[in-house]
N, C-alpha and C positions, 0 to 999 in steps of 0.2 A: 709841613707835609714831608719834606726831606728827612726830618728827624725821625718821623714814624717809619719811613722806608728803611733808614739806616738801622733802627732798632730791630725791625723785623728781619733784616738780613743777618744781623748778629745773633738774634735769639732763635731763629728758625732751625739752624743746624743743631741746636742744643735740645730740641724736642725728643729725639730718640734717647738721649742721655737721661732726661728727666723721667721718661716713660719706663726705661729699663731699671732705674733706681727704684721707682715705685713698684714695679713688678717683682723685683728681687726681694724687697722688704716685705711685701704682703703675700708673696707666694708661700703656701704651706710646704714646709720642708723639714725633714727630721735631721738634716745635716747643716748646722750653723757654719761649719767651716767652708762649705761650698758657697753659701751666701756671702761670706766675708771675702772670699776670693773673687767672686763676681763683682761685688761692690768695689773692690780695689781696681779691678780691670776697667770698670765703667768710669770710675772717678779719675784714674790716671791717664786714660785714653778717652777724653770726653766724647767726641762725636763717634769715633771709630769703636770705642768700647761698647756703646749702646747698640750699634749695628752688629757687632760681633755677637753680643748676647742674644739678640733676636734671631740671628742666623743659627746659632747653636740650639736655641730653643725649638726652632722649626725642625732641625735635623733630629733632635731628641724625640719629638712627637712622631716623626716618620719612623724612627727606629723602634719606638714602642708599639706602633701599629704592626710592624713587620714581625716582631717577636711575640 
């Protein structure tokens, strides 16, 4: 039981990272350079990189609605 809890505690913070990587890879984009930059940010800043990606994604959607 303790092992399961420890594994969950260690893996749960990585969920945003995995979701962000999946989103970057499968997102249709005409600029592969942007994809590569985002992947590097997400990989080198594991938990924080995923959160930053989703925050910028949300701001980008808001900016598109405004303009």
